[in-house]
C-alpha positions as CSV (number, residue, x, y, z in Angstrom):
1,M,12.5,-9.6,-26.3
2,L,12.4,-8.4,-22.7
3,R,12.5,-4.7,-23.9
4,R,9.8,-5.2,-26.3
5,Q,7.9,-6.8,-23.1
6,A,8.4,-3.8,-21.1
7,I,7.2,-1.7,-23.8
8,K,4.2,-3.4,-24.4
9,L,3.6,-3.6,-20.5
10,G,4.2,0.4,-20.7
11,S,1.6,1.1,-23.1
12,V,-0.8,-0.9,-21.0
13,L,0.0,1.1,-17.8
14,L,0.1,4.4,-19.8
15,S,-3.6,3.8,-20.2
16,A,-4.3,2.7,-16.8
17,L,-6.8,4.5,-14.0
18,T,-5.9,5.3,-10.3
19,L,-7.1,2.1,-8.8
20,G,-6.6,-0.3,-6.0
21,G,-4.0,1.9,-3.9
22,W,-1.8,2.4,-6.8
23,S,-1.2,6.0,-7.8
24,L,-0.6,7.2,-11.5
25,F,0.1,10.9,-12.9
26,R,1.6,11.7,-16.0
27,N,4.6,14.2,-15.6
28,K,4.4,16.3,-18.5
29,G,7.1,16.1,-21.2
30,S,8.6,12.8,-19.7
31,E,8.3,8.9,-20.2
32,P,6.6,7.2,-17.2
33,L,8.8,6.1,-14.2
34,L,8.2,3.2,-11.8
35,L,8.9,4.4,-8.4
36,S,9.8,2.3,-5.2
37,A,11.9,2.0,-2.2
38,R,14.7,-0.6,-2.4
39,D,17.8,-1.6,-0.6
40,D,21.3,-2.7,-2.0
41,G,23.6,-5.6,-1.0
42,D,25.0,-3.3,1.6
43,G,22.0,-2.3,3.3
44,K,21.9,1.1,2.0
45,H,18.4,2.6,1.4
46,Y,17.4,4.3,-1.8
47,A,14.2,6.0,-3.0
48,V,14.3,4.9,-6.9
49,G,13.0,5.7,-10.2
50,Y,13.3,3.5,-13.2
51,R,12.1,3.6,-17.0
52,L,10.0,0.9,-18.0
53,D,12.8,-0.8,-19.9
54,G,14.9,-1.1,-16.6
55,S,17.3,1.9,-16.9
56,Q,17.7,3.9,-13.8
57,V,16.5,7.6,-13.9
58,F,17.7,8.2,-10.2
59,A,18.3,6.3,-7.1
60,T,18.5,8.7,-4.1
61,E,20.0,7.5,-1.2
62,V,18.2,8.1,2.1
63,A,18.9,7.4,5.7
64,Q,15.9,5.2,6.5
65,R,13.9,2.7,4.7
66,C,11.0,3.7,2.9
67,H,7.7,1.8,2.5
68,D,4.8,3.6,0.4
69,I,5.0,6.3,-2.3
70,I,2.5,9.1,-2.7
71,N,2.4,11.4,-5.6
72,H,1.3,15.0,-5.7
73,P,-2.1,15.4,-7.9
74,E,-0.3,18.4,-9.8
75,L,3.5,18.7,-9.1
76,P,6.0,16.3,-10.4
77,I,7.1,15.4,-6.7
78,A,6.5,12.4,-4.6
79,L,6.7,11.4,-0.8
80,F,8.5,8.4,0.1
81,V,7.1,7.4,3.5
82,A,9.2,5.8,6.0
83,R,8.7,2.3,6.9
84,R,7.7,1.5,10.7
85,P,9.2,2.9,13.1
86,G,10.8,5.4,10.9
87,T,11.0,8.9,11.8
88,E,12.1,10.5,8.4
89,S,10.0,10.6,5.0
90,Y,11.4,12.2,1.8
91,L,10.0,14.7,-0.7
92,V,11.7,13.8,-3.8
93,D,11.6,15.8,-7.3
94,L,10.8,13.0,-9.8
95,R,12.4,14.5,-12.7
96,D,16.1,14.1,-11.4
97,G,15.9,12.5,-8.1
98,R,16.6,15.6,-6.1
99,L,16.0,15.5,-2.3
100,L,13.7,18.7,-1.8
101,Q,12.8,18.1,2.0
102,T,13.7,15.3,4.7
103,L,10.2,15.3,6.4
104,R,10.8,14.3,10.2
105,S,8.0,13.2,12.4
106,Q,7.3,15.3,15.5
107,P,8.5,14.3,19.1
108,N,7.0,11.0,20.6
109,R,5.8,10.1,16.9
110,H,7.0,7.9,14.2
111,F,5.7,7.0,10.8
112,Y,3.8,3.9,9.8
113,G,4.8,3.9,6.3
114,H,1.3,5.2,4.6
115,A,-0.2,8.6,3.8
116,V,-2.7,10.1,1.3
117,I,-2.7,13.7,0.0
118,H,-6.0,15.4,-0.6
119,S,-7.2,15.9,-4.0
120,S,-6.8,19.8,-3.6
121,G,-3.1,19.0,-3.6
122,E,-3.0,21.1,-0.3
123,W,-3.0,18.4,2.6
124,L,-1.1,15.4,3.4
125,Y,-2.3,12.8,6.0
126,A,0.1,10.1,7.4
127,T,-0.3,7.5,9.7
128,E,1.6,7.8,12.7
129,N,2.4,6.1,16.3
130,D,2.0,7.9,19.4
131,T,5.0,6.7,21.3
132,S,4.1,8.3,24.7
133,D,1.0,6.2,24.6
134,P,2.6,3.4,22.5
135,G,0.3,2.4,19.8
136,R,-2.3,5.1,20.1
137,G,-3.0,6.1,16.1
138,V,-3.0,9.5,14.9
139,L,-2.8,11.0,11.1
140,G,-0.3,13.6,11.2
141,V,-1.9,16.5,9.2
142,Y,0.7,18.3,6.9
143,R,0.2,21.4,4.5
144,F,2.2,21.8,1.3
145,E,3.8,25.1,1.2
146,G,5.2,25.1,-2.5
147,E,7.4,22.0,-2.7
148,R,7.5,21.5,1.1
149,L,5.5,20.2,4.0
150,V,4.8,22.0,7.1
151,H,3.3,20.1,10.1
152,S,-0.3,21.5,10.7
153,G,-1.5,19.0,13.5
154,E,-3.0,15.8,14.0
155,I,-6.2,13.8,14.3
156,P,-6.7,10.5,16.2
157,T,-7.5,7.5,14.1
158,H,-9.3,6.0,16.7
159,G,-7.3,3.0,17.2
160,I,-4.3,1.3,17.7
161,G,-1.1,1.0,15.3
162,P,-2.8,2.5,12.3
163,H,-1.1,1.2,9.0
164,Q,-2.7,2.1,5.7
165,V,-4.9,5.0,5.1
166,S,-6.9,5.6,2.0
167,W,-9.9,7.8,0.4
168,L,-13.3,6.6,-0.3
169,P,-14.4,7.8,-3.6
170,D,-15.9,11.1,-2.2
171,G,-12.2,12.2,-1.6
172,E,-13.5,13.5,1.7
173,T,-13.9,10.3,3.7
174,L,-10.8,8.7,5.2
175,V,-10.5,4.8,5.8
176,V,-8.1,3.8,8.1
177,A,-6.5,0.1,8.8
178,N,-5.9,0.0,12.7
179,G,-3.5,-2.8,12.8
180,G,-4.2,-3.1,16.8
181,I,-0.5,-3.7,17.7
182,R,1.1,-1.2,20.4
183,T,4.9,-0.7,19.7
184,E,7.2,1.5,21.3
185,A,9.5,4.3,19.6
186,E,12.2,2.7,17.5
187,S,10.9,-0.8,17.7
188,R,9.0,-3.1,15.9
189,V,8.4,-5.5,19.0
190,E,4.9,-6.3,19.7
191,M,3.6,-5.1,23.1
192,N,0.3,-6.4,23.1
193,L,-0.3,-9.7,21.2
194,N,-2.6,-11.1,23.8
195,A,-4.7,-7.8,23.8
196,M,-4.8,-6.6,20.1
197,E,-7.4,-4.2,19.1
198,P,-7.3,-4.2,15.1
199,S,-10.2,-2.1,13.4
200,L,-11.3,-0.8,10.1
201,V,-12.4,2.9,10.6
202,L,-14.2,5.4,8.5
203,M,-13.9,9.2,9.7
204,Q,-14.0,12.8,8.3
205,R,-11.0,14.8,7.6
206,D,-11.6,16.6,10.9
207,G,-11.3,13.8,12.7
208,T,-14.8,12.7,13.4
209,L,-15.6,9.3,13.7
210,L,-18.1,7.7,11.2
211,S,-17.7,4.0,12.2
212,K,-15.5,1.5,13.7
213,E,-15.7,-2.3,12.8
214,T,-13.5,-5.2,13.9
215,L,-13.1,-8.8,12.8
216,A,-13.6,-12.2,14.7
217,Q,-10.4,-13.1,15.3
218,Q,-9.0,-10.7,17.9
219,M,-4.8,-11.4,16.6
220,N,-6.0,-10.5,12.9
221,S,-4.2,-7.3,12.4
222,V,-5.9,-5.1,9.5
223,R,-3.0,-3.8,7.4
224,H,-3.7,-2.9,3.7
225,L,-6.3,-1.4,1.7
226,G,-8.1,-1.7,-1.7
227,I,-11.0,0.6,-2.7
228,G,-13.7,0.1,-5.2
229,S,-14.9,3.0,-7.4
230,D,-18.5,2.0,-5.7
231,G,-17.1,2.5,-2.3
232,T,-16.4,-1.0,-1.6
233,V,-13.4,-1.4,1.1
234,V,-11.2,-4.6,1.0
235,A,-8.5,-5.1,3.7
236,C,-5.8,-7.8,3.9
237,Q,-4.6,-9.0,7.2
238,Q,-1.4,-10.4,9.0
239,F,-2.3,-13.1,12.0
240,M,-0.3,-12.9,15.0
241,G,-2.0,-16.3,16.7
242,D,-1.0,-19.6,16.8
243,A,1.0,-21.2,13.7
244,D,-1.8,-24.0,13.4
245,E,-4.6,-21.7,13.6
246,T,-6.3,-20.9,10.2
247,A,-7.2,-16.9,9.9
248,E,-9.5,-14.9,7.7
249,L,-7.1,-12.8,5.8
250,L,-8.9,-11.0,3.5
251,A,-12.0,-9.0,4.6
252,I,-14.5,-6.8,2.8
253,K,-17.1,-4.0,3.4
254,R,-19.6,-3.2,0.8
255,P,-21.4,0.1,1.0
256,G,-24.0,0.0,3.8
257,E,-23.1,-3.5,4.9
258,P,-20.7,-4.5,7.8
259,F,-17.1,-5.3,7.8
260,Q,-16.7,-9.2,7.4
261,A,-14.8,-12.0,6.0
262,F,-14.5,-12.5,2.2
263,P,-15.6,-15.7,1.3
264,V,-12.0,-17.4,0.5
265,A,-11.6,-21.4,0.4
266,E,-10.1,-22.9,3.7
267,R,-7.4,-24.5,1.3
268,Q,-6.4,-21.1,0.1
269,L,-6.4,-19.5,3.7
270,Q,-4.3,-22.2,4.9
271,S,-1.7,-21.9,2.0
272,M,-1.2,-18.2,2.9
273,A,1.1,-18.7,5.7
274,Q,-0.8,-16.6,7.9
275,Y,0.6,-13.4,6.1
276,T,-0.8,-11.1,3.2
277,A,1.0,-8.2,1.8
278,S,-1.3,-6.2,-0.7
279,V,-4.7,-6.1,-2.3
280,A,-6.3,-4.2,-4.9
281,I,-9.6,-3.9,-6.4
282,H,-10.3,-3.8,-10.2
283,S,-13.6,-1.9,-10.2
284,D,-14.3,-2.1,-13.9
285,L,-13.4,-5.9,-14.3
286,R,-15.1,-6.8,-10.7
287,L,-11.9,-8.2,-9.6
288,V,-10.0,-8.5,-6.4
289,A,-6.1,-9.3,-6.1
290,L,-4.2,-10.4,-3.1
291,T,-0.6,-11.4,-2.6
292,A,1.0,-13.8,0.1
293,P,4.7,-13.2,-0.2
294,R,5.8,-16.0,2.5
295,A,3.7,-18.4,0.8
296,N,4.7,-17.2,-2.9
297,R,1.3,-17.1,-4.0
298,L,-0.9,-14.6,-5.8
299,F,-4.7,-14.7,-5.8
300,I,-7.5,-13.3,-7.8
301,W,-11.1,-13.6,-7.4
302,D,-14.3,-12.4,-8.6
303,L,-15.3,-9.5,-6.3
304,D,-19.2,-10.2,-6.6
305,S,-19.3,-14.1,-6.5
306,A,-16.1,-14.7,-5.0
307,A,-15.2,-17.5,-7.5
308,V,-11.6,-18.3,-7.8
309,K,-9.8,-16.7,-10.9
310,L,-6.3,-17.3,-10.2
311,D,-4.6,-19.0,-7.5
312,A,-0.8,-18.9,-9.1
313,P,2.9,-19.4,-7.7
314,M,4.9,-16.3,-7.8
315,P,8.0,-16.0,-5.7
316,D,7.9,-13.3,-2.9
317,C,5.1,-11.4,-4.6
318,A,4.4,-8.1,-2.7
319,G,2.8,-5.2,-4.2
320,V,-0.3,-5.4,-6.5
321,G,-2.3,-2.6,-8.5
322,A,-5.1,-2.6,-11.1
323,V,-4.3,-1.2,-14.5
324,Q,-6.7,-0.8,-17.5
325,D,-6.8,-4.6,-18.3
326,G,-5.9,-6.4,-15.2
327,F,-3.1,-6.1,-12.2
328,V,0.5,-5.5,-12.0
329,V,2.2,-7.5,-9.3
330,T,6.0,-6.9,-7.9
331,S,8.3,-9.0,-6.1
332,G,10.9,-8.3,-3.6
333,Q,13.3,-10.4,-6.0
334,G,13.0,-7.6,-8.4
335,R,10.2,-9.1,-10.9
336,C,7.2,-7.4,-12.2
337,R,4.2,-9.2,-14.0
338,F,1.2,-8.0,-15.5
339,Y,-1.7,-10.1,-15.5
340,D,-4.4,-9.4,-18.3
341,C,-7.7,-10.4,-16.9
342,R,-10.1,-9.3,-19.7
343,K,-10.4,-13.2,-20.9
344,A,-11.4,-16.1,-18.8
345,E,-7.8,-17.5,-18.7
346,L,-5.5,-14.9,-17.0
347,V,-2.4,-14.4,-18.8
348,G,0.8,-13.3,-17.1
349,Q,3.7,-11.1,-18.7
350,P,6.7,-10.4,-17.4
351,M,8.4,-7.2,-17.0
352,E,12.3,-7.0,-16.2
353,L,13.4,-4.7,-13.2
354,P,16.8,-4.8,-11.6
355,S,16.8,-7.4,-9.0
356,G,17.3,-6.9,-5.5
357,F,15.6,-6.0,-2.2
358,W,12.4,-4.2,-3.5
359,D,9.9,-2.9,-0.8
360,N,6.2,-3.9,-0.7
361,H,4.9,-1.1,-2.7
362,L,5.5,0.3,-6.5
363,H,3.9,3.2,-8.0
364,L,4.0,4.5,-11.7
365,A,4.4,8.1,-12.2
């Protein structure tokens, strides 16, 4: 039964588009792979690829824990990006898991877990911390030379503690979620909680600032992004303030409009435990999905009316991405679930993956 469910879900995923921060490309001549970072029971770190039925294709041990995975638009390779404050990211051959390159950050820099590749396949931009001026955000600029990356320079993110970076639909405008938190090298300890500076930045590839906007709550760290095909940007937050304070953990920037809170009910905001992990837009179905793993909750709203479509328990839910007929959601406990969103009642279908220590992000290649 589980194998049949996996194959059924696989057929849905194969017809998916690149939506909501998930990356999809077809490696010609092979079945699709589920890519993620995970640990084992001994705390060792791996960059992994699994078939849809749960069989392992590769598990490449790496020295540092990874976070997001970025696929090259043409080559069967992917970069497993180091989790903050990692200094190594890993370029992996998706055919056999061979480690092609250990990409090390520059002196006085570390990675923040996210990157994007330009549609030309030539340039990669990674969010990084300038530890000589703790928290000053930069995008490390790298150029592909065959199956290797070479550091080419950097541009400012016009903010502190950048986390996720994404493209607007034009493929040239960068969106940066500046978390606003200063940290030093080799540390996740916050230095400036009483003086945080979170922001949402739009910028050109040459570093030119187009806009910089903030939310009302200073301690509301802007973290992960979802981008709609019409240029709508959604951002999910992690609140660093008092435990009894309610924070606006989902925000939206529609084209031509200011960055502002998405109208989420007070009861739902209070149920999120001040922490969200991932957000995605389904452009065709006009939906937005959000995970709150500390609260073990998954939410889906109508993007235009803000009507609640789903408010459901899901243990340790983390990554979420849009596919043709709905959303796929992952869990730190190893479960993956597809939600069919075509009808009024959203139906979840389980997909089995090996249990244990999966990171927040999962990509299909």
